[in-house]
N, C-alpha and C positions, 0 to 999 in steps of 0.2 A: 504494500500500500504506500502511495506517495505521501511523504510528510507534508502536512499542511503549512501554508504561509500564515503567519500571524499578522493580522491587521490591527494596529493599535490606534483606536479612534479617540481623539481628545474631546473634552466637553466643548460645546459651542461657546462657552463663556471664556475659554482660555485659548492657547495656541499650541502648535505641534511640539514645541520644546518641552511640554509636559512629558512627552513620551520618548524624545530622542535619546535621552540618557540611558533608558532601559533597552532601547533597540539594539545597541552594540552588544551588550552581554547576551541577549537572546540569539543574535547571529553567531556569537562565539559558541553557543550551545548547539549550533547546527540548524537553526530555524531560518527560513526566509522571513523577512520582516518588512512591512510597509507602514509608514507613518504619514497618512494623508494630512494635508493642511486645509482647514475648513474656514478660517476666519473670513476670507474674502467672500465666501458663499453666504455666511451668516450675516455679513454686513449689507447684503443686497435686499431684494424684495421677495415676498412670498410667491409661490409655495416653497418653504424652506426644506422640508423633509425630502422631497423628491430631488431637489437640486443638490443637497448634501449627499444623498445616496448615489446619485450619478457621478458626483465628483470623486467619491471613494472608488466606485466601480471603474472609473477611467484610469485609476492608478494600480489596479489589481489585475494580474494575468489570469487567464482561464485555467485555473488550477484550484485544488481544494484549499479552503481557508478556515481559520478560526478567527472569529470577530471578538475583539477585546475592547470593551468600552469603559471609560472612566467617568464617574460623576454623571453629569447630564447626558453624556453620550449613550448611556444605557437605553434611553428612549429612542435613539436613532437606529439601533441594531436591526430591528425587523425590516425597516425600509431598505437598509443597506443589504440585508440578506436577499431581498427580492432583486436588487440591482446588480450585484456582483455576478460575473460570468460563470464562475466555478461553483463547485459544491461547497456548502457551508457545513462543516463537520461538527462545529461546536461554537458556543459563545461563552465568554468569561466576562463577568461584571466586576469591576474593581472599584470599590467604594462608590457604587453607581446606583442611580434610580433604576427601577424596572420599567420595561415597556408598558405603554398604555394605548394600544391601538384603538382608534375611534374616539379618543378623549384628548382634550388639550391639557397642558400643564396646570393651568389654574384649577381645573376640575379635580386634579389628583393631589395638589399641594394643600397644606394647611391654610385656611383662609387668611390668617394673620400674615403669613409669608407672602401670599398673593397681594395683599393690600400694601405691604412694604415695598414690593417691586413697583407697583403702580405709583407709589409716592416718590420713588427714586427717578422715575422716567422724566426726561426733558425732551419735548417735541417728539415723543414716541420712541425714544431710545434710552437705554439704560447707560449709566456711566460704566467705565471699565470695572471689572469684577473686584479688583483690589480696593476700589473706592467705596464698595458696599460696607466696608468695615472701618473701625476707628483708625486714624493714622498710625502706621507702624505695626498694626495688629498681625500682619502676615510676615513681616520682615524676618522675625526670629525663626521662621520655618526654613529659610534658605541657607545653604551651606556657605555661600560667599556672595558679595555684592554683584558680581558679574552675572551669576545665575538669576538673581533677583531682577537685575536690569533687563536681561533678555526675556524673562517671563513677562514682565510688565509691558515691554515694548510690543508684545504680540496681542495684548488683550483688546478685543473688539468692543465697540459700543453696540450691543445686541438690540435689535428692535423689539419692543414689547410685543409686537405682532407674532414673533416666534413662539412665545409662550401661550398665545391665544389660538395657535393653529392646531387643529386636530391631527394627531398622529395617524397615518394611513394604516389600514388593514394590510396585512402581508400574507401572501400565499405560501411563501417558503419559511414561515415561522410557526413554531419554534424549530430549531435544528435538532439533531438527534440527542444532543447532550448540552446542558448548561451548568455552569458553576459560578461561585461567588467568592471574591476575596475581600474581606472586610479589613480596612486599614485604620478606621477611626470610629470612635464611639457613636457619633450621630447616625451611623449607618447600621447600628445593631438591629434596629427594627426591620430593615430590609433583609439583613442576613438571617434574621429569625424567620421571615416569610419564605426565604429560599430553602431553609431547612425543612419547613412544612411542605414545600413542594417536592422534597426528596432530592434536592441538588446537593452535591458536595460543597461545603462551605469551609473556607480557611480564614481564621480570625487571627490577626496580629495587632499589637498595640504600636502603631506608628503615627502617621498623620495623613490628612487627606491628599497632600501633595508629595507623598513619600517617593513616588517615581522620579521626582526632582531631587529630593534630599537624600534618598537611598536607592539610586537607580538599579544597582546590582542586586540588592535585596529584593526589590519588587520584580525584577526580571526573573529571579529564581522562583518567586511565588507564581508568576504567570506561567513559566515553563512547567512547574509542577502541576498546575491546574490543567494545562493543555494536555500533558501526558496522561493525566488521570482520566480526562474526558475522551481522548482519542486513541489511547494506547500507543501513541507515537513519541 
């Protein structure tokens, strides 16, 4: 059986550097790896899900893949599964929300969080993600100033319309196997749900951006999950 390519999908709120540090260690383990860049797509006009999925599909060869989504990218994986040319053997959610086909983000999120996002928006767009928090709140997560600078430079101003768009139904979802990697405490509830679904769940005490701060460690977690789900 052909070893699948790992497609590392970043949250629409951040940029591809979220995953680039983990891509190298995964390649060292013998995996093909693709890290699509989605910021320009999210910065445009709706429909977002379809355009994001097509962007990812355009960077993936016609070969088996495992889709790996971090944070908000979890909601994108079904649409991507429908768009990629090859077989989707598995999906791994890393500190991620779960898909919600047929619903928009506002429907699935706590009402107070939805109201907060609406209050942050200016002319229909949200400020860059790091500005959602008190000044300096995220700085301590980063191992060095250059990593922090590169991360912040990629952050888009996401249209509020992205969160109001219904996620499309997907014909090729779910894949044969799904798993979850929990990096931080806020995602315990999602990890609990995945365990109820019978998925393998790996819990570690790191932080939500651990693929930036501990890229080799997270690469190992992803490799472990992929091997567990696919046998490769």
